[in-house]
C-alpha positions as CSV (number, residue, x, y, z in Angstrom):
1,M,-52.1,56.6,-44.3
2,T,-52.8,59.8,-43.3
3,D,-55.9,61.3,-44.7
4,P,-54.8,64.3,-47.0
5,G,-58.3,66.7,-46.1
6,P,-60.0,67.9,-48.4
7,P,-59.2,68.4,-52.0
8,T,-57.6,72.3,-52.7
9,T,-58.7,74.4,-55.8
10,R,-55.8,76.6,-57.4
11,R,-56.9,79.8,-58.3
12,P,-55.0,81.3,-61.1
13,L,-52.0,83.7,-60.5
14,R,-54.4,86.3,-62.1
15,R,-56.8,86.1,-59.1
16,E,-54.1,86.2,-55.9
17,P,-54.6,89.6,-54.7
18,G,-50.5,89.5,-53.1
19,V,-49.5,88.9,-57.6
20,V,-51.7,91.2,-58.6
21,L,-51.1,94.2,-55.9
22,T,-47.7,93.4,-56.3
23,V,-47.1,93.5,-59.8
24,V,-49.6,97.2,-59.7
25,L,-47.0,98.1,-57.5
26,L,-44.0,97.8,-59.8
27,A,-45.7,99.1,-62.6
28,Y,-45.9,101.8,-60.9
29,S,-42.2,101.7,-59.9
30,T,-41.7,101.4,-63.4
31,L,-43.0,104.0,-64.6
32,V,-41.8,106.4,-61.5
33,F,-37.2,104.8,-62.1
34,A,-37.7,104.2,-65.2
35,W,-38.4,107.9,-66.1
36,W,-37.7,110.4,-63.7
37,P,-38.7,112.6,-64.2
38,T,-36.3,115.2,-62.1
39,E,-36.2,118.0,-64.5
40,T,-40.5,119.0,-64.1
41,M,-41.1,121.2,-61.5
42,I,-44.6,121.7,-59.8
43,G,-44.0,123.8,-57.0
44,G,-40.3,124.6,-57.0
45,V,-40.2,121.2,-56.2
46,S,-39.3,117.7,-59.0
47,L,-42.4,116.2,-60.1
48,V,-40.1,112.8,-58.8
49,T,-40.4,113.7,-55.3
50,W,-44.3,114.0,-56.1
51,L,-44.9,111.1,-57.3
52,M,-42.8,108.9,-54.6
53,L,-45.4,111.3,-52.1
54,V,-48.6,110.3,-54.5
55,G,-46.0,106.4,-54.1
56,V,-46.2,106.5,-50.3
57,F,-50.7,107.0,-50.3
58,G,-50.2,103.8,-52.9
59,W,-48.6,101.4,-50.8
60,V,-51.3,102.3,-48.0
61,V,-54.5,101.9,-50.3
62,I,-52.4,99.1,-51.1
63,G,-52.4,97.8,-48.1
64,F,-55.4,97.5,-47.7
65,V,-56.9,96.3,-50.0
66,Y,-54.9,93.7,-49.0
67,C,-56.3,93.0,-46.5
68,W,-60.0,93.8,-47.9
69,W,-59.3,90.8,-50.4
70,T,-58.0,88.5,-47.6
71,E,-60.9,89.0,-45.7
72,R,-63.1,88.3,-48.5
73,L,-61.3,85.4,-49.9
74,D,-61.5,83.8,-46.0
75,R,-64.8,84.4,-45.7
76,A,-65.8,82.4,-49.0
77,R,-63.1,79.4,-48.2
78,S,-65.4,79.4,-44.9
79,A,-68.7,80.0,-46.4
80,S,-68.3,77.3,-49.3
81,R,-67.1,74.4,-46.3
């Protein structure tokens, strides 16, 4: 019989970085695509264009947050072993 290794503990889904950041991304996308403010202009450009531009920077921020969060969790797991 093989040793299964140390018991693993599961974190609740609300503490998983991928799940939390996916929900944030879906909420922002739902806001932009459900509302779709094409008639509102800011500086001669449609508001939806500005929101999508902000969304690009949001993706970058979410990527950095995800990397930072998972590295922190990995360090905590390594320290507890």
